[in-house]
C-alpha positions as a Python dict, from the first residue, in 0.01 Angstrom:
ca = {
    (1, 'X'): (0, 0, 0),
    (2, 'X'): (74, -139, -352),
    (3, 'X'): (-163, -404, -465),
    (4, 'X'): (-244, -617, -770),
    (5, 'X'): (-585, -567, -932),
    (6, 'X'): (-740, -712, -1240),
    (7, 'X'): (-861, -447, -1485),
    (8, 'X'): (-1174, -535, -1674),
    (9, 'X'): (-1193, -280, -1954),
    (10, 'X'): (-1500, -205, -2162),
    (11, 'X'): (-1429, -43, -2498),
    (12, 'X'): (-1666, 112, -2753),
    (13, 'X'): (-1793, -54, -3073),
    (14, 'X'): (-1596, 49, -3376),
    (15, 'X'): (-1596, 31, -3751),
    (16, 'X'): (-1294, -125, -3923),
    (17, 'X'): (-1194, -106, -4279),
    (18, 'X'): (-1145, -465, -4407),
    (19, 'X'): (-898, -569, -4672),
    (20, 'X'): (-1158, -511, -4950),
    (21, 'X'): (-1228, -158, -4815),
    (22, 'X'): (-1570, -260, -4702),
    (23, 'X'): (-1635, -125, -4348),
    (24, 'X'): (-1712, -382, -4085),
    (25, 'X'): (-1855, -325, -3741),
    (26, 'X'): (-1688, -468, -3431),
    (27, 'X'): (-1948, -487, -3161),
    (28, 'X'): (-1776, -485, -2820),
    (29, 'X'): (-2092, -484, -2614),
    (30, 'X'): (-2024, -834, -2473),
    (31, 'X'): (-1642, -810, -2476),
    (32, 'X'): (-1403, -716, -2199),
    (33, 'X'): (-1031, -688, -2206),
    (34, 'X'): (-851, -795, -1883),
    (35, 'X'): (-506, -730, -1746),
    (36, 'X'): (-355, -757, -1400),
    (37, 'X'): (-168, -440, -1292),
    (38, 'X'): (-26, -295, -970),
    (39, 'X'): (-189, 13, -826),
    (40, 'X'): (-54, 230, -537),
    (41, 'X'): (-384, 212, -345),
    (42, 'X'): (-737, 72, -373),
    (43, 'X'): (-908, 244, -669),
    (44, 'X'): (-1253, 369, -559),
    (45, 'X'): (-1531, 418, -809),
    (46, 'X'): (-1494, 750, -998),
    (47, 'X'): (-1115, 747, -971),
    (48, 'X'): (-890, 712, -1274),
    (49, 'X'): (-618, 456, -1357),
    (50, 'X'): (-337, 501, -1613),
    (51, 'X'): (-318, 210, -1856),
    (52, 'X'): (-108, 115, -2153),
    (53, 'X'): (-129, -116, -2447),
    (54, 'X'): (157, -188, -2680),
    (55, 'X'): (438, 60, -2686),
    (56, 'X'): (244, 365, -2818),
    (57, 'X'): (-92, 372, -2641),
    (58, 'X'): (-139, 522, -2298),
    (59, 'X'): (-479, 623, -2164),
    (60, 'X'): (-664, 693, -1841),
    (61, 'X'): (-976, 496, -1761),
    (62, 'X'): (-1241, 575, -1508),
    (63, 'X'): (-1323, 314, -1248),
    (64, 'X'): (-1687, 218, -1249),
    (65, 'X'): (-1676, -40, -967),
    (66, 'X'): (-1435, -272, -788),
    (67, 'X'): (-1538, -616, -652),
    (68, 'X'): (-1344, -873, -457),
    (69, 'X'): (-1302, -1192, -647),
    (70, 'X'): (-1255, -1480, -398),
    (71, 'X'): (-1119, -1735, -645),
    (72, 'X'): (-860, -1497, -782),
    (73, 'X'): (-786, -1341, -443),
    (74, 'X'): (-782, -993, -585),
    (75, 'X'): (-1004, -702, -673),
    (76, 'X'): (-1154, -694, -1023),
    (77, 'X'): (-1182, -330, -1132),
    (78, 'X'): (-1437, -247, -1398),
    (79, 'X'): (-1332, 45, -1615),
    (80, 'X'): (-1456, 222, -1931),
    (81, 'X'): (-1245, 345, -2216),
    (82, 'X'): (-1200, 722, -2173),
    (83, 'X'): (-1355, 817, -2510),
    (84, 'X'): (-1685, 739, -2672),
    (85, 'X'): (-1495, 639, -2985),
    (86, 'X'): (-1188, 411, -3022),
    (87, 'X'): (-971, 431, -3331),
    (88, 'X'): (-864, 119, -3521),
    (89, 'X'): (-499, 169, -3417),
    (90, 'X'): (-596, 192, -3047),
    (91, 'X'): (-816, -118, -3072),
    (92, 'X'): (-540, -314, -3247),
    (93, 'X'): (-288, -202, -2980),
    (94, 'X'): (-508, -352, -2704),
    (95, 'X'): (-598, -659, -2907),
    (96, 'X'): (-238, -737, -2998),
    (97, 'X'): (-82, -665, -2655),
    (98, 'X'): (-3, -1003, -2496),
    (99, 'X'): (-79, -862, -2144),
    (100, 'X'): (-441, -795, -2239),
    (101, 'X'): (-678, -1093, -2262),
    (102, 'X'): (-1002, -1058, -2462),
    (103, 'X'): (-1302, -1233, -2300),
    (104, 'X'): (-1660, -1276, -2405),
    (105, 'X'): (-1934, -1209, -2155),
    (106, 'X'): (-2215, -1465, -2132),
    (107, 'X'): (-2503, -1355, -2356),
}
């Protein structure tokens, strides 16, 4: 049964080179990227989901949990980026993809 779910993706903190070549840290501890996708079946914790960002980035994330969101009437699936490190090009692909929404978690 195909169903819509909202992916809530956690990505690692990264260091970016700014225009003046001074490295700057992007702390993503309280940031999530969200996107609604269709999945062929309910994704249980521990399973993987294939995701994309932009035209060149495809990756598989691991499902940490899935919770029903009454207001949205769909499951919100919490996932982690597959690697402990994210490259600047990968981060920018997610950040600049209009299907992904960047949200701040309450502190």
